[in-house]
C-alpha positions as CSV (number, residue, x, y, z in Angstrom):
1,M,4.6,-10.0,16.0
2,D,4.5,-13.3,17.9
3,F,1.6,-15.4,19.1
4,Y,1.7,-13.7,22.5
5,T,1.2,-10.3,20.9
6,V,-1.8,-11.6,18.9
7,T,-3.5,-13.0,22.0
8,K,-2.9,-9.6,23.6
9,V,-4.5,-7.9,20.6
10,L,-7.5,-10.1,20.9
11,A,-7.7,-9.6,24.7
12,D,-7.5,-5.8,24.3
13,S,-10.2,-5.8,21.6
14,P,-13.6,-7.1,22.8
15,E,-14.9,-6.9,19.2
16,L,-12.1,-9.1,17.8
17,S,-12.1,-11.6,20.7
18,A,-15.9,-12.0,20.3
19,A,-15.6,-12.6,16.6
20,L,-12.5,-14.7,16.6
21,N,-12.1,-17.6,19.0
22,Y,-9.0,-19.8,18.6
23,D,-10.5,-21.7,15.7
24,G,-11.6,-18.5,14.0
25,L,-8.1,-17.1,14.4
26,I,-6.5,-20.1,12.8
27,T,-9.1,-19.9,10.0
28,Y,-8.3,-16.2,9.5
29,I,-4.5,-16.9,9.3
30,D,-5.0,-19.8,6.9
31,L,-7.3,-17.8,4.6
32,V,-4.9,-14.9,4.5
33,R,-2.0,-17.3,3.7
34,L,-4.1,-18.8,0.9
35,L,-5.0,-15.4,-0.4
36,K,-1.5,-14.0,-0.2
37,P,-0.8,-14.7,-3.9
38,D,-3.9,-12.6,-4.8
39,L,-2.9,-9.9,-2.4
40,I,0.7,-9.5,-3.6
41,R,-0.4,-7.2,-6.4
42,F,-1.8,-4.7,-3.8
43,V,1.4,-4.5,-1.9
44,V,2.9,-1.0,-2.1
45,S,6.3,-1.8,-0.7
46,D,8.2,-5.0,0.1
47,N,7.7,-4.4,3.8
48,G,4.6,-6.4,4.3
49,P,0.9,-6.8,3.5
50,P,-1.3,-4.1,1.9
51,E,-2.7,-1.5,4.4
52,H,-6.2,-2.1,3.2
53,L,-7.8,-5.1,1.6
54,P,-9.5,-5.0,-1.8
55,I,-13.3,-5.0,-1.3
56,S,-13.8,-8.5,-2.7
57,I,-11.3,-10.1,-0.3
58,H,-12.6,-8.0,2.6
59,E,-16.1,-9.3,1.9
60,F,-14.8,-12.8,1.5
61,L,-13.1,-12.8,4.9
62,K,-16.0,-11.1,6.6
63,L,-18.5,-13.6,5.3
64,S,-16.3,-16.6,5.8
65,L,-15.8,-15.7,9.4
66,G,-19.2,-14.3,10.1
67,M,-17.9,-10.9,11.1
68,E,-19.5,-7.5,11.0
69,D,-18.0,-5.1,8.5
70,E,-16.1,-2.9,11.0
71,T,-14.9,-6.0,12.9
72,A,-13.4,-7.4,9.7
73,K,-11.6,-4.1,9.1
74,L,-10.4,-4.2,12.7
75,A,-9.2,-7.8,12.2
76,W,-7.1,-6.8,9.1
77,A,-5.7,-3.7,10.8
78,N,-4.6,-5.6,13.9
79,L,-3.7,-9.1,12.5
80,R,-2.5,-8.4,9.0
81,V,1.2,-8.4,9.7
82,F,1.0,-11.5,11.9
83,A,-1.1,-13.4,9.3
84,W,1.0,-12.2,6.4
85,N,4.3,-13.3,8.0
86,F,3.0,-16.4,9.8
87,D,5.3,-19.3,9.1
88,D,4.2,-22.6,10.2
89,Q,7.3,-24.7,10.8
90,A,5.2,-27.9,10.1
91,E,4.1,-29.0,6.6
92,D,3.0,-26.1,4.4
93,P,-0.6,-26.9,3.6
94,R,-0.5,-24.6,0.5
95,K,2.0,-27.0,-1.1
96,T,-0.1,-30.1,-0.4
97,G,-3.4,-28.5,-1.2
98,R,-4.8,-29.6,2.2
99,A,-5.8,-26.1,3.3
100,R,-7.5,-25.5,0.0
101,L,-9.6,-28.6,0.5
102,I,-10.4,-27.7,4.1
103,Y,-11.6,-24.2,3.1
104,M,-13.1,-25.2,-0.3
105,K,-16.6,-24.7,1.0
106,L,-15.9,-21.1,2.1
107,F,-14.3,-20.4,-1.3
108,L,-17.3,-21.8,-3.1
109,E,-19.9,-20.1,-0.9
110,H,-18.2,-16.7,-0.6
111,G,-15.3,-16.5,-3.0
112,S,-16.3,-17.6,-6.4
113,S,-18.9,-14.9,-6.9
114,R,-16.2,-12.4,-6.1
115,G,-13.6,-14.0,-8.4
116,I,-11.6,-15.4,-5.4
117,G,-10.3,-18.9,-5.5
118,T,-11.3,-19.5,-9.1
119,S,-7.8,-20.1,-10.4
């Protein structure tokens, strides 16, 4: 799935496009990339991300992005493959810790009580 496909998904889904503007989309992708090590254990096959998120991670993403429950489920259903496979050719922020610092407030506010981002 390429960026054009993602923009089409957003354009075809009023709920998603209302919930995720460009900055929201970038935040969603960054958070999924940061959560990928936690999500690996829920992968059934080597073909990609889990079909459904664990409740704690679903709640974290939902609250972090200010989405309604069904919208957050729709976001994962439509963006999971793109976010999971997203490969930024630039510097990998996970290696530098920059993304963790950028999103630290979200992890503290919505993640720590759910056991997310505590390691």
